[in-house]
C-alpha positions in Angstrom: -226.5 -69.3 -105.4 -229.4 -67.1 -106.5 -230.6 -66.8 -102.9 -227.2 -65.4 -101.9 -227.2 -62.8 -104.6 -230.7 -61.7 -103.7 -229.7 -61.3 -100.1 -226.7 -59.1 -100.8 -228.8 -56.6 -102.8 -229.7 -55.0 -99.5 -226.1 -54.8 -98.6 -225.2 -53.2 -101.9 -227.8 -50.5 -101.3 -226.4 -49.9 -97.8 -223.0 -49.5 -99.2 -224.3 -47.1 -101.9 -221.7 -48.7 -104.1 -223.6 -49.6 -107.3 -223.0 -49.5 -111.0 -223.0 -46.2 -112.9 -226.4 -46.4 -114.4 -227.8 -43.8 -112.0 -224.9 -41.3 -112.2 -225.9 -37.9 -111.1 -222.5 -36.7 -112.2 -223.1 -37.9 -115.7 -226.4 -36.2 -115.7 -224.8 -32.8 -114.9 -225.9 -32.6 -111.3 -222.6 -31.5 -109.9 -220.0 -28.8 -110.8 -216.4 -29.2 -110.0 -213.5 -26.7 -110.3 -211.1 -27.1 -113.2 -208.1 -25.5 -111.5 -205.2 -27.8 -110.6 -205.5 -26.9 -106.9 -208.1 -25.2 -104.7 -207.9 -23.9 -101.1 -208.0 -26.7 -98.5 -211.4 -25.5 -97.2 -212.9 -25.6 -100.6 -211.5 -29.1 -101.2 -213.1 -30.4 -98.1 -216.4 -28.8 -99.1 -216.2 -30.3 -102.5 -215.6 -33.7 -101.1 -218.5 -33.4 -98.7 -220.9 -32.3 -101.4 -219.8 -34.6 -104.1 -218.5 -37.8 -102.5 -222.0 -39.3 -101.8 -222.9 -39.1 -105.5 -219.5 -40.4 -106.6 -219.4 -43.3 -104.1 -222.8 -44.5 -105.1 -221.5 -44.8 -108.7 -218.5 -46.9 -107.8 -218.9 -50.5 -108.6 -219.2 -52.5 -105.3 -216.6 -55.2 -104.6 -219.6 -57.0 -103.1 -221.4 -56.7 -106.4 -218.3 -57.9 -108.3 -217.8 -60.8 -105.9 -221.5 -61.8 -106.4 -221.0 -61.8 -110.2 -217.9 -64.0 -109.8 -219.8 -66.4 -107.5 -222.7 -66.5 -110.0 -220.2 -67.4 -112.7 -219.0 -70.2 -110.5 -215.5 -68.8 -110.4 -213.6 -70.6 -107.6 -212.5 -68.5 -104.6 -208.8 -67.6 -104.8 -206.8 -66.3 -101.8 -204.2 -65.2 -104.4 -206.3 -62.2 -105.3 -206.1 -60.8 -101.7 -203.6 -58.2 -100.6 -201.2 -59.4 -98.0 -201.9 -58.2 -94.4 -198.3 -58.7 -93.3 -197.3 -55.1 -94.0 -200.2 -53.5 -92.2 -198.2 -52.7 -89.1 -195.4 -51.1 -91.1 -197.5 -48.4 -92.7 -196.4 -45.1 -91.3 -198.3 -42.4 -93.3 -202.0 -41.6 -93.2 -201.9 -41.7 -97.0 -200.9 -45.4 -97.2 -203.1 -46.3 -94.2 -206.2 -44.8 -95.9 -205.5 -46.5 -99.3 -204.9 -49.9 -97.6 -208.0 -49.5 -95.5 -210.0 -49.3 -98.7 -208.2 -52.2 -100.3 -208.7 -54.4 -97.3 -212.3 -53.4 -97.1 -212.8 -54.7 -100.7 -211.0 -57.9 -99.8 -213.3 -58.4 -96.8 -216.3 -58.1 -99.1 -214.8 -60.8 -101.4 -214.1 -63.1 -98.5 -217.6 -62.7 -97.0 -219.5 -63.2 -100.2 -217.6 -66.5 -100.7 -218.3 -67.5 -97.2 -214.6 -67.6 -96.3 -215.4 -66.0 -93.0 -212.6 -67.9 -91.2 -210.1 -66.4 -93.5 -211.3 -62.9 -92.8 -210.0 -62.6 -89.3 -206.5 -61.5 -90.5 -208.0 -58.9 -92.8 -210.3 -57.7 -90.0 -207.3 -57.4 -87.7 -205.4 -55.3 -90.3 -208.5 -53.1 -90.9 -208.9 -52.5 -87.1 -205.2 -51.5 -86.7 -205.3 -49.1 -89.7 -208.6 -47.6 -88.6 -207.2 -47.0 -85.1 -204.1 -45.4 -86.7 -206.4 -43.0 -88.6 -208.4 -42.4 -85.4 -211.6 -43.9 -86.8 -211.4 -47.3 -85.0 -214.4 -46.4 -82.9 -216.6 -47.3 -85.8 -215.4 -50.9 -86.0 -217.1 -53.4 -83.6 -214.2 -55.7 -84.0 -215.2 -58.2 -81.4 -218.6 -58.8 -82.9 -217.2 -58.9 -86.5 -214.6 -61.4 -85.3 -217.2 -63.6 -83.6 -219.4 -63.7 -86.7 -216.4 -64.5 -88.8 -215.2 -67.4 -86.7 -218.6 -68.8 -86.1 -219.9 -68.4 -89.7 -223.3 -68.0 -88.0 -224.8 -65.2 -89.9 -223.4 -63.9 -93.3 -226.0 -61.2 -93.6 -225.1 -59.7 -90.2 -221.4 -59.9 -91.0 -221.9 -58.1 -94.3 -224.1 -55.5 -92.8 -221.7 -54.7 -89.9 -218.7 -54.5 -92.2 -220.5 -52.2 -94.7 -222.0 -50.1 -92.0 -218.6 -49.6 -90.4 -217.1 -48.2 -93.6 -220.1 -46.0 -94.2 -219.7 -44.5 -90.7 -216.0 -43.9 -91.3 -216.6 -42.2 -94.6 -219.3 -39.9 -93.0 -217.1 -39.1 -90.1 -214.1 -38.2 -92.2 -216.1 -36.0 -94.5 -217.9 -34.2 -91.6 -214.7 -33.5 -89.8 -212.7 -31.8 -92.5 -210.8 -35.0 -93.5 -212.3 -35.5 -96.9 -208.8 -36.2 -98.4 -208.6 -39.3 -96.2 -212.0 -40.4 -97.3 -211.1 -40.0 -100.9 -208.1 -42.2 -100.5 -210.2 -44.9 -98.8 -212.7 -44.8 -101.6 -209.9 -45.0 -104.2 -208.5 -48.1 -102.4 -211.9 -49.8 -102.5 -212.2 -49.0 -106.3 -208.7 -50.2 -107.3 -209.0 -53.5 -105.5 -212.5 -54.2 -107.0 -211.1 -53.2 -110.4 -208.1 -55.5 -110.0 -210.3 -58.4 -109.0 -212.8 -58.0 -111.8 -210.2 -57.5 -114.6 -208.0 -60.4 -113.5 -210.9 -62.8 -113.6 -212.2 -61.4 -116.9 -208.9 -62.2 -118.6 -209.5 -65.9 -118.2 -213.3 -66.1 -117.9 -215.4 -64.4 -120.6 -218.6 -63.1 -119.1 -220.8 -60.3 -120.6 -222.0 -58.9 -117.3 -218.5 -58.8 -115.8 -217.1 -57.1 -119.0 -219.9 -54.6 -118.9 -219.1 -53.7 -115.2 -215.4 -53.2 -116.2 -216.3 -51.1 -119.3 -218.5 -48.9 -117.2 -215.6 -47.9 -115.1 -214.7 -45.5 -117.9 -217.4 -43.3 -116.5 -216.7 -44.0 -112.9 -213.0 -43.1 -113.3 -214.1 -39.6 -114.4 -216.1 -39.3 -111.2 -213.3 -40.6 -109.1 -210.7 -38.2 -110.6 -213.1 -35.3 -109.8 -213.0 -36.4 -106.2 -209.2 -36.7 -106.1 -208.4 -33.6 -108.2 -208.6 -30.9 -105.4 -206.0 -32.8 -103.4 -203.5 -33.7 -106.0 -201.2 -30.7 -105.3 -201.2 -31.4 -101.5 -198.4 -33.9 -101.6 -196.1 -35.9 -103.9 -198.0 -39.1 -102.9 -201.3 -37.6 -103.9 -200.0 -36.3 -107.2 -198.6 -39.7 -108.0 -201.9 -41.4 -107.2 -203.8 -38.9 -109.4 -201.4 -39.4 -112.3 -201.7 -43.2 -112.0 -205.5 -43.0 -112.1 -205.3 -40.8 -115.1 -203.1 -43.4 -116.8 -205.8 -46.0 -116.2 -208.4 -43.7 -117.6 -206.3 -43.2 -120.7 -206.5 -46.9 -121.4 -210.3 -46.6 -121.5 -210.1 -44.0 -124.3 -211.2 -46.4 -127.0 -213.9 -48.1 -124.9 -217.4 -46.9 -125.8 -220.2 -46.8 -123.2 -223.7 -45.7 -124.2 -227.1 -45.9 -122.5 -230.6 -46.6 -123.5 -233.8 -46.4 -121.5 -235.0 -49.8 -120.2 -238.4 -50.8 -118.9 -239.4 -48.7 -115.8 -240.0 -50.5 -112.5 -242.5 -50.0 -109.8 -240.9 -50.0 -106.3 -241.9 -49.4 -102.8 -240.1 -46.5 -101.1 -239.2 -46.3 -97.4 -242.7 -44.9 -96.5 -244.4 -47.8 -98.2 -245.5 -45.8 -101.3 -245.2 -47.2 -104.8 -243.0 -45.1 -107.0 -242.0 -45.5 -110.7 -238.3 -45.8 -111.3 -236.8 -45.2 -114.8 -233.9 -47.6 -115.5 -231.1 -47.3 -118.0 -229.3 -50.1 -119.7 -225.6 -49.7 -120.5 -224.1 -50.8 -123.8 -220.4 -51.4 -123.6 -218.0 -51.9 -126.6 -214.6 -53.1 -125.5 -212.2 -55.3 -127.4 -210.1 -58.1 -125.9 -206.9 -56.0 -126.4 -208.4 -53.0 -124.6 -209.5 -55.3 -121.7 -206.0 -56.8 -121.5 -204.3 -53.3 -121.4 -206.8 -52.1 -118.8 -206.2 -55.2 -116.7 -202.4 -55.0 -116.9 -202.3 -51.3 -115.8 -204.9 -51.8 -113.1 -202.8 -54.6 -111.6 -199.6 -52.5 -111.8 -201.2 -49.5 -110.1 -202.8 -51.7 -107.4 -199.5 -53.4 -106.7 -197.7 -50.1 -106.5 -200.2 -48.8 -104.0 -199.8 -51.9 -101.9 -196.0 -51.9 -102.0 -195.7 -48.1 -101.6 -193.2 -48.0 -104.4 
């Protein structure tokens, strides 16, 4: 169990999806417009400049799955989004959101070693990626071979994560930041759904902390979505739903204190001192229940398209 969690640390870094302890947004490193809408070109520029910082602050579904595994929570296929509707998605909006949701599900499957079950999810991901003209970044045959053979979990995780990173970079570098923002939102809402549903029946301090920290993350995510919310009715509805989730966090308190610094080796082999922060989350059972209920409702609406 511990060995698996240590191995996925590299994958989490590759995803740049980690907890909000290192939030450059929270530290005031970015400035966002406050207007309800901005010109499309400015919106794409905003997404390109800010998304890397925001993405690295979003809790990784891989991290969440690792926490659940360490808690010895049994795998449940009931948490997964159905892939049956993937071929019926007609708008780029829904394709992008579901691409993110299925990506989170793929991480959950892989961490639990349910690689055989991941073929259907991989197939749905490939079809959606092709529909969004980003399928070239998915080495589907290799991913399928690794899934069916269960030969190398680390390689499967790496390829899955690397594919999503390449898609995100491509979209943002080709004036399609709005699609990237939808994919990131899909990843977040599925990870939030998984974490909150488990937390309702299994009390764990680490998991509750990750859920509580989403109060900060939601602010970052809404900053990413805000420039596009006037672009369509679907976008406006998504933004409003995410605002409703944030409202449920109003009474949750998140504070930070400095933890012991660590010495790490950088990519050039030099030792560097890294200052860490420890989060302190205050969240009642009632607050958790309300957050979980609304997160589930929003997630299911995004999946159903209603």
